[in-house]
Backbone and ligand atoms as CSV (ligand in chain L), in Angstrom:
chain,resi,resn,atom,element,x,y,z
A,1,MET,N,N,-6.769,-20.906,11.243
A,1,MET,CA,C,-5.843,-20.342,10.257
A,1,MET,C,C,-5.724,-18.822,10.439
A,2,LYS,N,N,-4.488,-18.342,10.394
A,2,LYS,CA,C,-4.263,-16.905,10.574
A,2,LYS,C,C,-4.827,-16.110,9.405
A,3,ARG,N,N,-5.418,-14.960,9.718
A,3,ARG,CA,C,-5.904,-14.083,8.649
A,3,ARG,C,C,-4.753,-13.147,8.260
A,4,ILE,N,N,-4.133,-13.472,7.128
A,4,ILE,CA,C,-2.980,-12.679,6.665
A,4,ILE,C,C,-3.407,-11.888,5.429
A,5,ALA,N,N,-3.202,-10.564,5.482
A,5,ALA,CA,C,-3.547,-9.711,4.330
A,5,ALA,C,C,-2.286,-9.089,3.755
A,6,VAL,N,N,-2.238,-9.026,2.440
A,6,VAL,CA,C,-1.147,-8.339,1.749
A,6,VAL,C,C,-1.681,-6.989,1.249
A,7,PHE,N,N,-0.953,-5.916,1.560
A,7,PHE,CA,C,-1.307,-4.570,1.073
A,7,PHE,C,C,-0.237,-4.167,0.057
A,8,PRO,N,N,-0.524,-4.395,-1.232
A,8,PRO,CA,C,0.505,-4.142,-2.241
A,8,PRO,C,C,0.464,-2.709,-2.778
A,9,GLY,N,N,1.618,-2.190,-3.115
A,9,GLY,CA,C,1.663,-0.860,-3.724
A,9,GLY,C,C,3.093,-0.448,-3.982
A,10,SER,N,N,3.240,0.771,-4.493
A,10,SER,CA,C,4.579,1.270,-4.791
A,10,SER,C,C,5.160,2.029,-3.597
A,11,PHE,N,N,4.274,2.705,-2.857
A,11,PHE,CA,C,4.690,3.488,-1.681
A,11,PHE,C,C,5.854,4.414,-2.055
A,12,ASP,N,N,5.613,5.194,-3.082
A,12,ASP,CA,C,6.651,6.032,-3.708
A,12,ASP,C,C,6.229,7.491,-3.672
A,13,PRO,N,N,6.179,8.134,-2.489
A,13,PRO,CA,C,6.450,7.602,-1.153
A,13,PRO,C,C,5.156,7.191,-0.449
A,14,ILE,N,N,5.287,6.599,0.739
A,14,ILE,CA,C,4.108,6.289,1.552
A,14,ILE,C,C,3.400,7.600,1.910
A,15,THR,N,N,2.054,7.571,1.855
A,15,THR,CA,C,1.269,8.779,2.176
A,15,THR,C,C,0.368,8.507,3.382
A,16,LEU,N,N,-0.297,9.566,3.847
A,16,LEU,CA,C,-1.251,9.409,4.952
A,16,LEU,C,C,-2.427,8.528,4.536
A,17,GLY,N,N,-2.735,8.515,3.234
A,17,GLY,CA,C,-3.809,7.638,2.743
A,17,GLY,C,C,-3.447,6.179,2.958
A,18,HIS,N,N,-2.213,5.798,2.585
A,18,HIS,CA,C,-1.762,4.412,2.782
A,18,HIS,C,C,-1.745,4.061,4.276
A,19,SER,N,N,-1.118,4.944,5.072
A,19,SER,CA,C,-0.907,4.582,6.486
A,19,SER,C,C,-2.237,4.442,7.222
A,20,HIS,N,N,-3.212,5.284,6.852
A,20,HIS,CA,C,-4.501,5.206,7.532
A,20,HIS,C,C,-5.228,3.902,7.212
A,21,ILE,N,N,-5.135,3.466,5.963
A,21,ILE,CA,C,-5.775,2.193,5.571
A,21,ILE,C,C,-5.158,1.042,6.389
A,22,VAL,N,N,-3.836,1.018,6.481
A,22,VAL,CA,C,-3.159,-0.070,7.205
A,22,VAL,C,C,-3.498,-0.014,8.695
A,23,GLU,N,N,-3.512,1.184,9.266
A,23,GLU,CA,C,-3.851,1.306,10.697
A,23,GLU,C,C,-5.254,0.761,10.963
A,24,ARG,N,N,-6.201,1.129,10.116
A,24,ARG,CA,C,-7.576,0.652,10.328
A,24,ARG,C,C,-7.675,-0.850,10.127
A,25,ALA,N,N,-6.936,-1.358,9.138
A,25,ALA,CA,C,-7.041,-2.792,8.837
A,25,ALA,C,C,-6.273,-3.646,9.848
A,26,SER,N,N,-5.388,-3.019,10.619
A,26,SER,CA,C,-4.544,-3.824,11.520
A,26,SER,C,C,-5.366,-4.511,12.606
A,27,SER,N,N,-6.573,-4.005,12.868
A,27,SER,CA,C,-7.412,-4.698,13.862
A,27,SER,C,C,-8.324,-5.750,13.193
A,28,LEU,N,N,-8.322,-5.769,11.870
A,28,LEU,CA,C,-9.192,-6.724,11.157
A,28,LEU,C,C,-8.465,-8.018,10.802
A,29,PHE,N,N,-7.123,-7.957,10.760
A,29,PHE,CA,C,-6.329,-9.123,10.331
A,29,PHE,C,C,-5.317,-9.481,11.414
A,30,ASP,N,N,-4.875,-10.745,11.410
A,30,ASP,CA,C,-3.816,-11.140,12.351
A,30,ASP,C,C,-2.488,-10.520,11.940
A,31,VAL,N,N,-2.245,-10.530,10.633
A,31,VAL,CA,C,-0.986,-9.975,10.116
A,31,VAL,C,C,-1.287,-9.180,8.841
A,32,ILE,N,N,-0.667,-8.013,8.718
A,32,ILE,CA,C,-0.735,-7.280,7.438
A,32,ILE,C,C,0.684,-7.183,6.892
A,33,VAL,N,N,0.846,-7.632,5.665
A,33,VAL,CA,C,2.142,-7.565,5.004
A,33,VAL,C,C,2.063,-6.412,4.002
A,34,VAL,N,N,2.766,-5.338,4.308
A,34,VAL,CA,C,2.833,-4.214,3.364
A,34,VAL,C,C,3.887,-4.602,2.329
A,35,ALA,N,N,3.442,-4.794,1.093
A,35,ALA,CA,C,4.312,-5.369,0.062
A,35,ALA,C,C,4.686,-4.290,-0.947
A,36,ILE,N,N,5.955,-3.904,-0.900
A,36,ILE,CA,C,6.436,-2.822,-1.771
A,36,ILE,C,C,6.875,-3.416,-3.099
A,37,GLY,N,N,6.202,-2.997,-4.147
A,37,GLY,CA,C,6.455,-3.554,-5.480
A,37,GLY,C,C,7.808,-3.124,-6.025
A,38,THR,N,N,8.490,-4.059,-6.676
A,38,THR,CA,C,9.772,-3.739,-7.329
A,38,THR,C,C,9.669,-4.165,-8.784
A,39,ASN,N,N,8.873,-3.405,-9.512
A,39,ASN,CA,C,8.647,-3.697,-10.918
A,39,ASN,C,C,9.794,-3.107,-11.737
A,40,THR,N,N,10.554,-3.980,-12.409
A,40,THR,CA,C,11.763,-3.506,-13.090
A,40,THR,C,C,11.460,-2.561,-14.254
A,41,THR,N,N,10.235,-2.631,-14.786
A,41,THR,CA,C,9.927,-1.763,-15.923
A,41,THR,C,C,9.354,-0.408,-15.457
A,42,LYS,N,N,9.131,-0.271,-14.143
A,42,LYS,CA,C,8.529,0.968,-13.639
A,42,LYS,C,C,9.616,1.908,-13.122
A,43,GLN,N,N,9.426,3.199,-13.409
A,43,GLN,CA,C,10.383,4.207,-12.928
A,43,GLN,C,C,9.847,4.776,-11.628
A,44,TYR,N,N,10.633,4.656,-10.557
A,44,TYR,CA,C,10.202,5.193,-9.265
A,44,TYR,C,C,10.921,6.507,-8.997
A,45,LEU,N,N,10.297,7.379,-8.191
A,45,LEU,CA,C,10.985,8.606,-7.791
A,45,LEU,C,C,12.026,8.274,-6.724
A,46,PHE,N,N,11.643,7.417,-5.769
A,46,PHE,CA,C,12.547,7.089,-4.669
A,46,PHE,C,C,13.076,5.664,-4.808
A,47,PRO,N,N,14.357,5.466,-4.422
A,47,PRO,CA,C,14.928,4.114,-4.506
A,47,PRO,C,C,14.243,3.193,-3.501
A,48,LEU,N,N,14.371,1.901,-3.779
A,48,LEU,CA,C,13.696,0.903,-2.938
A,48,LEU,C,C,14.101,1.026,-1.469
A,49,ASN,N,N,15.388,1.267,-1.200
A,49,ASN,CA,C,15.805,1.321,0.207
A,49,ASN,C,C,15.115,2.451,0.964
A,50,LYS,N,N,14.848,3.570,0.316
A,50,LYS,CA,C,14.134,4.684,0.976
A,50,LYS,C,C,12.669,4.319,1.177
A,51,ARG,N,N,12.074,3.701,0.160
A,51,ARG,CA,C,10.650,3.331,0.290
A,51,ARG,C,C,10.472,2.324,1.427
A,52,ILE,N,N,11.424,1.407,1.570
A,52,ILE,CA,C,11.349,0.433,2.672
A,52,ILE,C,C,11.559,1.152,4.013
A,53,GLU,N,N,12.617,1.935,4.084
A,53,GLU,CA,C,12.973,2.598,5.350
A,53,GLU,C,C,11.804,3.440,5.874
A,54,TRP,N,N,11.195,4.244,5.004
A,54,TRP,CA,C,10.105,5.113,5.440
A,54,TRP,C,C,8.874,4.297,5.842
A,55,THR,N,N,8.577,3.261,5.054
A,55,THR,CA,C,7.374,2.469,5.358
A,55,THR,C,C,7.558,1.735,6.693
A,56,GLU,N,N,8.758,1.212,6.919
A,56,GLU,CA,C,9.023,0.533,8.211
A,56,GLU,C,C,8.896,1.518,9.369
A,57,LYS,N,N,9.420,2.709,9.180
A,57,LYS,CA,C,9.367,3.722,10.235
A,57,LYS,C,C,7.910,4.046,10.610
A,58,VAL,N,N,7.080,4.181,9.595
A,58,VAL,CA,C,5.685,4.566,9.829
A,58,VAL,C,C,4.933,3.487,10.613
A,59,PHE,N,N,5.265,2.204,10.356
A,59,PHE,CA,C,4.491,1.128,11.000
A,59,PHE,C,C,5.228,0.475,12.164
A,60,LYS,N,N,6.288,1.125,12.637
A,60,LYS,CA,C,7.110,0.423,13.640
A,60,LYS,C,C,6.348,0.143,14.942
A,61,ASN,N,N,5.303,0.912,15.227
A,61,ASN,CA,C,4.543,0.660,16.465
A,61,ASN,C,C,3.340,-0.256,16.270
A,62,LEU,N,N,3.136,-0.744,15.061
A,62,LEU,CA,C,2.025,-1.688,14.824
A,62,LEU,C,C,2.626,-3.092,14.771
A,63,SER,N,N,2.427,-3.857,15.844
A,63,SER,CA,C,3.177,-5.116,15.997
A,63,SER,C,C,2.790,-6.184,14.973
A,64,ASN,N,N,1.611,-6.070,14.367
A,64,ASN,CA,C,1.220,-7.112,13.396
A,64,ASN,C,C,1.406,-6.665,11.938
A,65,VAL,N,N,2.168,-5.600,11.740
A,65,VAL,CA,C,2.417,-5.128,10.364
A,65,VAL,C,C,3.886,-5.397,9.992
A,66,ARG,N,N,4.080,-6.056,8.847
A,66,ARG,CA,C,5.439,-6.321,8.341
A,66,ARG,C,C,5.599,-5.583,7.010
A,67,VAL,N,N,6.825,-5.213,6.707
A,67,VAL,CA,C,7.104,-4.545,5.425
A,67,VAL,C,C,8.066,-5.438,4.638
A,68,VAL,N,N,7.685,-5.781,3.426
A,68,VAL,CA,C,8.533,-6.627,2.586
A,68,VAL,C,C,8.517,-6.075,1.152
A,69,THR,N,N,9.406,-6.592,0.324
A,69,THR,CA,C,9.374,-6.213,-1.091
A,69,THR,C,C,8.954,-7.440,-1.898
A,70,TYR,N,N,8.425,-7.194,-3.079
A,70,TYR,CA,C,8.059,-8.335,-3.920
A,70,TYR,C,C,8.071,-7.928,-5.380
A,71,GLU,N,N,8.181,-8.949,-6.227
A,71,GLU,CA,C,7.998,-8.705,-7.657
A,71,GLU,C,C,7.131,-9.833,-8.196
A,72,GLY,N,N,6.572,-9.617,-9.345
A,72,GLY,CA,C,5.716,-10.653,-9.911
A,72,GLY,C,C,4.265,-10.433,-9.553
A,73,LEU,N,N,3.472,-11.478,-9.766
A,73,LEU,CA,C,2.032,-11.361,-9.551
A,73,LEU,C,C,1.704,-11.327,-8.058
A,74,THR,N,N,0.782,-10.425,-7.688
A,74,THR,CA,C,0.407,-10.306,-6.272
A,74,THR,C,C,-0.195,-11.613,-5.755
A,75,VAL,N,N,-1.007,-12.282,-6.575
A,75,VAL,CA,C,-1.632,-13.538,-6.097
A,75,VAL,C,C,-0.569,-14.613,-5.822
A,76,ASP,N,N,0.493,-14.651,-6.631
A,76,ASP,CA,C,1.560,-15.638,-6.396
A,76,ASP,C,C,2.307,-15.306,-5.108
A,77,PHE,N,N,2.511,-14.008,-4.914
A,77,PHE,CA,C,3.186,-13.586,-3.686
A,77,PHE,C,C,2.331,-13.952,-2.461
A,78,CYS,N,N,1.010,-13.707,-2.562
A,78,CYS,CA,C,0.094,-14.060,-1.453
A,78,CYS,C,C,0.207,-15.552,-1.147
A,79,LYS,N,N,0.206,-16.369,-2.183
A,79,LYS,CA,C,0.263,-17.823,-1.999
A,79,LYS,C,C,1.555,-18.219,-1.281
A,80,SER,N,N,2.641,-17.567,-1.640
A,80,SER,CA,C,3.931,-17.921,-1.018
A,80,SER,C,C,3.941,-17.604,0.470
A,81,LEU,N,N,3.042,-16.703,0.895
A,81,LEU,CA,C,2.982,-16.321,2.317
A,81,LEU,C,C,1.806,-16.979,3.040
A,82,ASN,N,N,1.034,-17.770,2.317
A,82,ASN,CA,C,-0.234,-18.301,2.862
A,82,ASN,C,C,-1.200,-17.182,3.227
A,83,ALA,N,N,-1.165,-16.097,2.483
A,83,ALA,CA,C,-2.072,-14.973,2.737
A,83,ALA,C,C,-3.324,-15.154,1.885
A,84,ASN,N,N,-4.494,-15.051,2.533
A,84,ASN,CA,C,-5.747,-15.259,1.804
A,84,ASN,C,C,-6.466,-13.970,1.433
A,85,TYR,N,N,-5.839,-12.823,1.781
A,85,TYR,CA,C,-6.507,-11.548,1.527
A,85,TYR,C,C,-5.559,-10.550,0.876
A,86,ILE,N,N,-6.116,-9.792,-0.066
A,86,ILE,CA,C,-5.412,-8.631,-0.622
A,86,ILE,C,C,-6.180,-7.413,-0.131
A,87,LEU,N,N,-5.479,-6.491,0.491
A,87,LEU,CA,C,-6.099,-5.275,1.015
A,87,LEU,C,C,-5.820,-4.131,0.046
A,88,ARG,N,N,-6.862,-3.349,-0.261
A,88,ARG,CA,C,-6.670,-2.173,-1.112
A,88,ARG,C,C,-7.519,-1.028,-0.554
A,89,GLY,N,N,-7.115,0.195,-0.861
A,89,GLY,CA,C,-7.858,1.365,-0.406
A,89,GLY,C,C,-8.639,1.980,-1.554
A,90,LEU,N,N,-9.773,2.592,-1.217
A,90,LEU,CA,C,-10.625,3.223,-2.242
A,90,LEU,C,C,-10.816,4.697,-1.924
A,91,ARG,N,N,-10.473,5.536,-2.910
A,91,ARG,CA,C,-10.673,6.970,-2.725
A,91,ARG,C,C,-11.959,7.464,-3.361
A,92,ASN,N,N,-12.315,6.877,-4.488
A,92,ASN,CA,C,-13.420,7.416,-5.297
A,92,ASN,C,C,-13.877,6.361,-6.300
A,93,GLY,N,N,-14.803,6.769,-7.161
A,93,GLY,CA,C,-15.356,5.831,-8.135
A,93,GLY,C,C,-14.334,5.346,-9.153
A,94,THR,N,N,-13.367,6.187,-9.463
A,94,THR,CA,C,-12.328,5.781,-10.412
A,94,THR,C,C,-11.504,4.642,-9.815
A,95,ASP,N,N,-11.132,4.812,-8.534
A,95,ASP,CA,C,-10.421,3.716,-7.848
A,95,ASP,C,C,-11.287,2.469,-7.853
A,96,PHE,N,N,-12.588,2.662,-7.592
A,96,PHE,CA,C,-13.470,1.490,-7.494
A,96,PHE,C,C,-13.479,0.699,-8.805
A,97,ASP,N,N,-13.622,1.395,-9.925
A,97,ASP,CA,C,-13.674,0.705,-11.228
A,97,ASP,C,C,-12.389,-0.091,-11.462
A,98,PHE,N,N,-11.263,0.541,-11.164
A,98,PHE,CA,C,-9.969,-0.103,-11.361
A,98,PHE,C,C,-9.812,-1.294,-10.413
A,99,GLU,N,N,-10.105,-1.046,-9.136
A,99,GLU,CA,C,-9.914,-2.107,-8.127
A,99,GLU,C,C,-10.850,-3.288,-8.369
A,100,GLN,N,N,-12.045,-2.974,-8.860
A,100,GLN,CA,C,-12.987,-4.068,-9.124
A,100,GLN,C,C,-12.449,-4.984,-10.230
A,101,SER,N,N,-11.855,-4.364,-11.257
A,101,SER,CA,C,-11.280,-5.178,-12.339
A,101,SER,C,C,-10.123,-6.023,-11.838
A,102,ILE,N,N,-9.209,-5.390,-11.092
A,102,ILE,CA,C,-8.053,-6.174,-10.608
A,102,ILE,C,C,-8.545,-7.295,-9.701
A,103,ALA,N,N,-9.510,-6.969,-8.819
A,103,ALA,CA,C,-9.999,-7.981,-7.867
A,103,ALA,C,C,-10.632,-9.156,-8.610
A,104,THR,N,N,-11.391,-8.856,-9.655
A,104,THR,CA,C,-12.053,-9.920,-10.412
A,104,THR,C,C,-11.022,-10.789,-11.128
A,105,MET,N,N,-10.005,-10.137,-11.705
A,105,MET,CA,C,-8.975,-10.909,-12.406
A,105,MET,C,C,-8.139,-11.723,-11.431
A,106,ASN,N,N,-7.813,-11.120,-10.275
A,106,ASN,CA,C,-7.054,-11.878,-9.262
A,106,ASN,C,C,-7.857,-13.073,-8.750
A,107,LYS,N,N,-9.172,-12.887,-8.633
A,107,LYS,CA,C,-10.037,-13.974,-8.155
A,107,LYS,C,C,-10.047,-15.132,-9.163
A,108,THR,N,N,-9.962,-14.766,-10.449
A,108,THR,CA,C,-9.892,-15.801,-11.485
A,108,THR,C,C,-8.555,-16.541,-11.401
A,109,LEU,N,N,-7.482,-15.765,-11.169
A,109,LEU,CA,C,-6.148,-16.384,-11.080
A,109,LEU,C,C,-6.032,-17.290,-9.861
A,110,ASN,N,N,-6.616,-16.847,-8.736
A,110,ASN,CA,C,-6.573,-17.666,-7.515
A,110,ASN,C,C,-7.848,-17.447,-6.703
A,111,PRO,N,N,-8.837,-18.343,-6.863
A,111,PRO,CA,C,-10.137,-18.153,-6.197
A,111,PRO,C,C,-10.063,-18.184,-4.677
A,112,ALA,N,N,-8.949,-18.656,-4.119
A,112,ALA,CA,C,-8.848,-18.735,-2.651
A,112,ALA,C,C,-8.532,-17.380,-2.022
A,113,ILE,N,N,-8.131,-16.420,-2.861
A,113,ILE,CA,C,-7.704,-15.123,-2.304
A,113,ILE,C,C,-8.804,-14.073,-2.489
A,114,GLU,N,N,-9.229,-13.495,-1.374
A,114,GLU,CA,C,-10.280,-12.469,-1.408
A,114,GLU,C,C,-9.652,-11.079,-1.361
A,115,THR,N,N,-10.180,-10.162,-2.168
A,115,THR,CA,C,-9.737,-8.767,-2.087
A,115,THR,C,C,-10.688,-8.009,-1.173
A,116,ILE,N,N,-10.123,-7.308,-0.213
A,116,ILE,CA,C,-10.907,-6.507,0.726
A,116,ILE,C,C,-10.629,-5.036,0.424
A,117,LEU,N,N,-11.692,-4.299,0.093
A,117,LEU,CA,C,-11.539,-2.873,-0.245
A,117,LEU,C,C,-12.030,-2.025,0.920
A,118,LEU,N,N,-11.180,-1.160,1.423
A,118,LEU,CA,C,-11.583,-0.258,2.514
A,118,LEU,C,C,-11.731,1.149,1.964
A,119,ASN,N,N,-12.872,1.781,2.270
A,119,ASN,CA,C,-13.071,3.175,1.870
A,119,ASN,C,C,-12.160,4.066,2.680
A,120,THR,N,N,-11.512,4.985,2.008
A,120,THR,CA,C,-10.646,5.900,2.738
A,120,THR,C,C,-11.466,6.881,3.561
A,121,ASP,N,N,-10.851,7.387,4.605
A,121,ASP,CA,C,-11.444,8.472,5.376
A,121,ASP,C,C,-11.483,9.694,4.450
A,122,PRO,N,N,-12.603,10.454,4.419
A,122,PRO,CA,C,-12.672,11.595,3.496
A,122,PRO,C,C,-11.492,12.557,3.627
A,123,ALA,N,N,-10.898,12.633,4.804
A,123,ALA,CA,C,-9.762,13.553,5.005
A,123,ALA,C,C,-8.572,13.190,4.109
A,124,PHE,N,N,-8.526,11.916,3.654
A,124,PHE,CA,C,-7.366,11.478,2.868
A,124,PHE,C,C,-7.734,11.146,1.420
A,125,ALA,N,N,-8.985,11.417,1.055
A,125,ALA,CA,C,-9.464,10.972,-0.259
A,125,ALA,C,C,-8.777,11.689,-1.419
A,126,ALA,N,N,-8.234,12.873,-1.161
A,126,ALA,CA,C,-7.615,13.633,-2.268
A,126,ALA,C,C,-6.144,13.286,-2.439
A,127,ILE,N,N,-5.599,12.475,-1.543
A,127,ILE,CA,C,-4.145,12.244,-1.573
A,127,ILE,C,C,-3.773,11.147,-2.568
A,128,HIS,N,N,-2.988,11.528,-3.573
A,128,HIS,CA,C,-2.484,10.586,-4.580
A,128,HIS,C,C,-0.958,10.649,-4.553
A,129,SER,N,N,-0.313,9.487,-4.526
A,129,SER,CA,C,1.166,9.471,-4.548
A,129,SER,C,C,1.700,10.249,-5.746
A,130,SER,N,N,1.011,10.123,-6.891
A,130,SER,CA,C,1.539,10.773,-8.103
A,130,SER,C,C,1.571,12.298,-7.926
A,131,ILE,N,N,0.569,12.852,-7.251
A,131,ILE,CA,C,0.554,14.311,-7.048
A,131,ILE,C,C,1.598,14.694,-5.995
A,132,VAL,N,N,1.721,13.842,-4.960
A,132,VAL,CA,C,2.750,14.080,-3.940
A,132,VAL,C,C,4.136,14.114,-4.613
A,133,ARG,N,N,4.350,13.207,-5.565
A,133,ARG,CA,C,5.655,13.175,-6.261
A,133,ARG,C,C,5.889,14.466,-7.045
A,134,GLU,N,N,4.834,14.975,-7.691
A,134,GLU,CA,C,4.979,16.235,-8.449
A,134,GLU,C,C,5.358,17.380,-7.520
A,135,ILE,N,N,4.721,17.404,-6.339
A,135,ILE,CA,C,5.027,18.485,-5.373
A,135,ILE,C,C,6.489,18.367,-4.936
A,136,ILE,N,N,6.934,17.115,-4.686
A,136,ILE,CA,C,8.323,16.907,-4.240
A,136,ILE,C,C,9.306,17.341,-5.328
A,137,LYS,N,N,8.980,16.979,-6.588
A,137,LYS,CA,C,9.895,17.355,-7.688
A,137,LYS,C,C,10.051,18.868,-7.771
A,138,ASN,N,N,9.000,19.568,-7.309
A,138,ASN,CA,C,9.039,21.035,-7.350
A,138,ASN,C,C,9.350,21.638,-5.981
A,139,LYS,N,N,9.904,20.799,-5.099
A,139,LYS,CA,C,10.388,21.250,-3.781
A,139,LYS,C,C,9.287,21.860,-2.904
A,140,GLY,N,N,8.059,21.371,-3.051
A,140,GLY,CA,C,6.952,21.898,-2.246
A,140,GLY,C,C,6.846,21.211,-0.891
A,141,ASP,N,N,5.911,21.699,-0.088
A,141,ASP,CA,C,5.710,21.186,1.272
A,141,ASP,C,C,4.680,20.056,1.231
A,142,VAL,N,N,5.104,18.835,1.523
A,142,VAL,CA,C,4.180,17.694,1.472
A,142,VAL,C,C,3.781,17.213,2.869
A,143,SER,N,N,4.073,18.032,3.886
A,143,SER,CA,C,3.854,17.559,5.261
A,143,SER,C,C,2.378,17.277,5.570
A,144,SER,N,N,1.460,17.836,4.794
A,144,SER,CA,C,0.034,17.544,5.029
A,144,SER,C,C,-0.391,16.223,4.393
A,145,PHE,N,N,0.492,15.630,3.599
A,145,PHE,CA,C,0.102,14.449,2.822
A,145,PHE,C,C,0.865,13.175,3.178
A,146,VAL,N,N,1.991,13.330,3.858
A,146,VAL,CA,C,2.786,12.143,4.215
A,146,VAL,C,C,2.841,12.028,5.742
A,147,PRO,N,N,3.068,10.807,6.262
A,147,PRO,CA,C,3.099,10.640,7.715
A,147,PRO,C,C,4.212,11.489,8.339
A,148,PRO,N,N,3.961,11.965,9.567
A,148,PRO,CA,C,4.931,12.882,10.205
A,148,PRO,C,C,6.305,12.246,10.436
A,149,GLN,N,N,6.362,10.914,10.460
A,149,GLN,CA,C,7.652,10.239,10.737
A,149,GLN,C,C,8.647,10.388,9.586
A,150,ILE,N,N,8.169,10.760,8.390
A,150,ILE,CA,C,9.128,10.753,7.283
A,150,ILE,C,C,9.436,12.162,6.766
A,151,ASN,N,N,10.718,12.313,6.365
A,151,ASN,CA,C,11.154,13.562,5.768
A,151,ASN,C,C,11.681,13.231,4.378
A,152,VAL,N,N,10.871,13.564,3.370
A,152,VAL,CA,C,11.241,13.169,2.007
A,152,VAL,C,C,12.449,13.943,1.472
A,153,TYR,N,N,12.859,14.986,2.161
A,153,TYR,CA,C,14.020,15.788,1.712
A,153,TYR,C,C,15.281,15.456,2.490
A,154,GLU,N,N,15.241,14.385,3.294
A,154,GLU,CA,C,16.413,14.063,4.140
A,154,GLU,C,C,17.611,13.682,3.292
L,1,ADP,P1,P,-0.165,1.758,-7.113
L,1,ADP,O1,O,1.298,1.844,-7.009
L,1,ADP,O2,O,-0.702,0.358,-7.197
L,1,ADP,O3,O,-0.746,2.708,-8.080
L,1,ADP,P2,P,-0.195,2.975,-4.549
L,1,ADP,O4,O,1.144,2.450,-4.231
L,1,ADP,O5,O,-0.326,4.437,-4.659
L,1,ADP,O6,O,-0.792,2.233,-5.777
L,1,ADP,O7,O,-1.273,2.511,-3.484
L,1,ADP,C1,C,-1.427,1.232,-2.967
L,1,ADP,C2,C,-2.811,1.122,-2.347
L,1,ADP,O8,O,-3.080,2.248,-1.531
L,1,ADP,C3,C,-3.959,1.084,-3.367
L,1,ADP,O9,O,-4.955,0.223,-2.882
L,1,ADP,C4,C,-4.492,2.484,-3.351
L,1,ADP,O10,O,-5.866,2.535,-3.709
L,1,ADP,C5,C,-4.317,2.811,-1.897
L,1,ADP,N1,N,-4.289,4.243,-1.700
L,1,ADP,C6,C,-3.470,5.130,-2.280
L,1,ADP,N2,N,-3.752,6.386,-1.837
L,1,ADP,C7,C,-4.789,6.266,-0.971
L,1,ADP,C8,C,-5.560,7.186,-0.203
L,1,ADP,N3,N,-5.332,8.491,-0.255
L,1,ADP,N4,N,-6.548,6.693,0.594
L,1,ADP,C9,C,-6.781,5.371,0.619
L,1,ADP,N5,N,-6.113,4.454,-0.089
L,1,ADP,C10,C,-5.125,4.894,-0.876
């Protein structure tokens, strides 16, 4: 059976923290599905088409990485793809507490799906999409925080 992992998030926008986690995990799984959430009640800074375009651009050289959109429960989405793993990144203890709760609840919803948490490289531990968005709203330079392939001001 193929080891398929879903990496869910908003990617609003994709950061070096996200891309590094996926790059490292790409050798651990047969397929990684980067799943861009489309939650109708959530306000995004960037439209879905930009979030998809940038995420695809960043992973275009990783042959086992796919970019898709989804809505609804992550475990239901995993089941629809026959994916048995949810991949998440950890920056610090706050992330750990949150991720542990989601992982435990997801495990209750579907015991067949395992959550795999990868510790971020310390170089990317300070990068938060929410702070990147604040810098963008104020026209700052985010080139140290987002992958070089994307230009958020295009
Ligand atoms: P959400 O929209 O669920 O708040 P994001 O879209 O920002 O989350 O992130 C999706 C995943 O990427 C999460 O597992 C998150 O922990 C991880 N992540 C975000 N930033 C980093 C980072 N700097 N280093 C490692 N993982 C990260």
